[in-house]
C-alpha positions, -999 to 999 in steps of 0.1 A, spaced: -30 684 -349 -53 664 -325 -75 640 -336 -109 635 -320 -116 601 -308 -149 583 -318 -182 592 -305 -186 562 -284 -157 574 -259 -173 611 -258 -206 606 -244 -226 583 -223 -219 560 -194 -191 537 -187 -199 500 -176 -184 506 -144 -202 536 -133 -235 519 -144 -225 488 -124 -218 512 -93 -252 528 -97 -272 497 -100 -254 484 -68 -263 516 -49 -301 512 -63 -301 474 -53 -289 483 -18 -314 513 -13 -343 489 -25 -333 458 -6 -328 477 29 -364 486 36 -376 453 23 -353 435 49 -369 456 76 -402 448 65 -398 410 66 -380 412 99 -408 432 116 -433 406 101 -414 377 115 -412 397 147 -449 402 147 -456 364 140 -433 353 166 -449 377 193 -486 365 179 -474 329 185 -461 336 222 -497 355 230 -517 327 214 -497 302 235 -503 322 264 -539 327 261 -543 290 253 -528 283 285 -550 307 304 -580 291 290 -565 256 300 -559 267 335 -595 282 338 -607 249 326 -585 230 351 -598 250 380 -635 255 370 -642 222 351 -656 239 322 -644 262 293 -649 298 297 -678 314 279 -674 338 251 -679 368 274 -654 359 297 -626 351 273 -613 388 269 -611 395 306 -596 357 312 -565 359 289 -533 377 292 -538 395 258 -568 397 238 -548 412 208 -520 396 186 -485 410 175 -504 430 148 -528 446 174 -557 424 159 -582 408 184 -576 372 191 -604 348 181 -616 320 204 -639 292 195 -650 265 216 -675 236 219 -704 253 236 -713 223 257 -678 223 277 -689 258 288 -714 241 315 -703 236 349 -685 200 353 -688 193 316 -655 186 309 -650 155 328 -683 141 316 -681 147 279 -667 117 254 -664 134 220 -668 167 206 -668 158 168 -649 192 160 -615 183 141 -587 204 129 -567 192 96 -534 209 92 -522 208 57 -485 206 54 -462 206 22 -449 171 31 -474 156 56 -509 162 69 -525 156 101 -561 156 116 -566 161 152 -600 148 164 -620 160 192 -608 195 195 -624 214 226 -613 250 215 -590 270 193 -576 303 196 -565 321 164 -552 351 149 -559 366 115 -523 371 109 -508 404 92 -537 407 67 -562 410 93 -589 387 77 -599 352 85 -587 332 56 -593 297 71 -626 281 59 -650 273 87 -634 302 109 -651 324 82 -682 310 91 -678 314 128 -664 346 126 -673 364 92 -662 398 100 -627 410 97 -625 411 137 -626 378 153 -648 371 181 -654 348 209 -679 321 195 -693 287 207 -690 258 183 -725 243 172 -730 212 192 -715 179 178 -746 168 157 -731 193 133 -692 192 139 -667 215 125 -641 203 103 -613 230 104 -587 228 75 -556 250 81 -537 256 45 -501 264 48 -505 294 23 -528 312 48 -515 335 73 -538 327 101 -521 312 132 -544 288 151 -537 268 185 -562 242 196 -566 219 225 -583 185 226 -609 172 249 -582 147 265 -557 175 270 -586 196 290 -596 163 308 -561 160 320 -559 198 331 -591 191 350 -578 161 368 -608 140 356 -585 107 355 -577 110 390 
C-alpha cells in the first residue's frame, strides 16, 4: 500500500519556484526604470550643452555689439531656443545692458545668484544675464524666476533696473538648470579693459 504524503507537499509553490518568479518580476520592473533614468540623464546632459551654447552666443553678441541682446533678439540669436526636453529656454538680463555701449560703462548690476549646495553655498554678485531650463517637469521652480516668467513657458525678460535687484536662489532639489554670466565676464568679452 502506498501512503500519501502530507498536504504540505501536495500543493502550493516551492521556495525555489517563488524565488525564480520574483527574480523575473524584478528584472521586468527594473529594465524600463533604467531606460527612463538614462533618458532623463541624457536629456539633462543635452540641456546643459544647449544652455552653454546659448550662453556663449549671447556673450559673443555682447562682445561684438557692446550690449546684451534684447528679449526680442534672443530666440533668433541662439543656436537653440529649446532645451533637451523640447521646452523653451528662458533668458533674463539686466535691461540697462541692452542699450548700445552700456556694458563698458556699467559698474554694478545688483543682481545675484546664490547656489545652494549640500556642502557649500556660493553667491555670485553682479549677474548680467542668465539662461535657464525648466528641466524635465516643465515648470519654473526657482523662486524669482517664477516672478520673471510665471507661466510654464520661459520667456526672454529684462531684469528690473538695479534699484530693485533680483536675488536668485538655486536649490539643489529643484530641477531647473541655470547658467549665468557676470558683468565682469561680459566686460572682458567686450574688450572694455583694453
